[in-house]
C-alpha positions as CSV (number, residue, x, y, z in Angstrom):
1,M,85.7,92.5,20.1
2,T,84.1,90.7,23.1
3,V,81.7,91.9,25.8
4,N,81.5,90.6,29.4
5,K,78.6,92.5,31.0
6,A,76.0,91.4,33.6
7,I,73.1,93.6,34.8
8,I,70.7,92.4,37.5
9,V,68.1,94.1,39.7
10,G,67.1,92.0,42.7
11,N,66.9,91.7,46.5
12,L,69.6,90.8,49.0
13,G,69.1,87.3,50.3
14,S,71.2,88.0,53.4
15,D,73.2,90.8,54.9
16,P,76.4,91.6,53.0
17,E,79.6,90.0,54.2
18,L,82.2,92.8,54.4
19,R,85.8,92.0,55.1
20,E,89.3,93.2,54.4
21,T,92.1,91.5,52.4
22,R,95.5,91.1,54.0
23,S,96.6,94.3,52.4
24,G,93.6,96.2,53.9
25,A,91.4,96.5,50.8
26,A,87.6,96.2,51.4
27,V,85.8,93.2,49.8
28,C,82.1,92.6,50.1
29,N,80.2,89.4,49.1
30,L,76.5,89.3,48.6
31,R,73.8,87.0,47.3
32,I,71.1,88.6,45.1
33,A,67.8,87.0,44.3
34,T,66.0,87.7,41.0
35,N,62.5,86.4,40.3
36,E,60.5,85.7,37.1
37,R,57.1,84.2,36.5
38,R,57.2,80.9,34.5
39,R,54.8,78.3,33.5
40,D,55.5,74.8,34.8
41,P,55.0,71.7,32.5
42,E,51.4,71.5,33.6
43,G,50.8,75.1,32.4
44,E,50.5,76.6,35.9
45,W,52.2,79.9,36.6
46,G,54.7,80.2,39.4
47,N,57.7,82.2,40.5
48,H,61.2,81.1,39.8
49,T,64.1,82.5,41.9
50,E,67.6,82.7,40.5
51,W,70.5,83.4,43.0
52,H,73.5,85.4,42.0
53,S,76.8,85.7,43.8
54,V,78.3,89.2,43.7
55,V,81.6,90.6,44.9
56,A,82.5,94.3,45.2
57,F,85.8,96.0,46.1
58,G,87.0,99.2,47.6
59,N,84.7,102.2,48.2
60,T,81.8,100.3,46.6
61,A,82.3,97.3,49.0
62,E,82.3,99.7,52.0
63,A,79.1,101.5,50.9
64,I,77.3,98.2,50.4
65,G,78.4,96.9,53.8
66,K,77.3,100.2,55.5
67,Y,73.9,100.8,53.7
68,L,72.5,97.6,52.5
69,S,70.9,94.7,54.4
70,K,68.8,91.6,53.8
71,G,65.8,92.3,51.7
72,K,67.0,95.6,50.2
73,Q,66.6,96.0,46.4
74,V,69.8,96.8,44.4
75,Y,70.9,97.3,40.8
76,I,74.2,95.6,40.0
77,E,76.2,96.1,36.8
78,G,79.5,94.3,36.3
79,R,81.3,91.5,34.7
80,L,81.2,87.7,35.1
81,Q,84.2,86.0,36.6
82,T,84.8,82.3,37.3
83,R,87.2,81.3,40.1
84,K,88.7,77.8,40.5
85,W,90.1,76.3,43.7
86,T,90.8,72.9,45.3
87,D,88.7,72.1,48.3
88,K,89.9,70.3,51.5
89,E,89.1,66.9,50.0
90,G,91.2,67.7,46.9
91,A,88.3,68.2,44.5
92,E,88.4,71.1,42.0
93,R,85.6,73.6,42.7
94,Y,84.3,76.5,40.6
95,K,82.3,79.6,41.4
96,T,80.9,82.1,38.9
97,E,80.1,85.5,40.3
98,I,79.4,89.1,39.2
99,V,82.3,91.5,39.9
100,A,80.3,94.7,40.6
101,E,81.4,97.8,38.7
102,Q,78.4,99.9,39.5
103,V,75.9,99.5,42.3
104,K,72.7,101.5,42.8
105,F,70.7,101.2,46.0
106,L,67.0,101.2,44.9
107,N,65.3,101.5,48.3
108,N,64.5,105.1,49.1
109,P,66.9,106.1,52.0
110,R,64.5,108.8,53.2
111,D,62.1,106.1,54.2
112,E,64.6,104.2,56.3
113,A,67.3,106.5,57.8
114,S,67.8,109.7,59.5
115,P,69.6,112.5,57.5
116,S,73.0,111.6,59.1
117,Q,72.6,107.9,58.1
118,R,71.8,108.4,54.5
119,A,74.1,107.1,51.8
120,P,75.6,109.5,49.3
121,K,73.9,110.2,46.0
122,A,75.0,108.3,42.9
123,N,78.5,109.5,41.9
124,N,81.5,108.5,39.9
125,Q,82.6,106.1,42.6
126,G,80.0,103.6,41.3
127,F,77.6,103.6,44.2
128,G,74.7,105.6,45.6
129,Y,71.0,105.9,45.8
130,D,69.0,106.4,42.6
131,D,65.6,107.2,44.1
132,G,64.3,103.8,42.9
133,I,64.9,104.1,39.2
134,P,67.9,102.5,37.4
135,F,69.2,104.7,34.7
């Protein structure tokens, strides 16, 4: 048995990039920053930021594109995937990203939107607000 699971809670570093495939399926790419406090070699404490590439599909991608923006906090659960391609100069390139299977918007929508603009509650489609607390 094997397990491929990634869970992060972080903030969007930029607005999500929502697009459609040629077949019309929604795809959303986002960059998530997570932070941790670390000691440097001199013993001083500082913050370290790690950047994560995330991709979401379908209804989840559409909800992310509609309700999230730069700086918003989000919970992402998914699997790691590495893609390989050849760039314009002929060099092989690789990118490891999290394929989102569940997304929870952690900012409280009542603080930011009118009732008609609020996202749906968490549901079986893998997205929604969770009133700031991951399960």
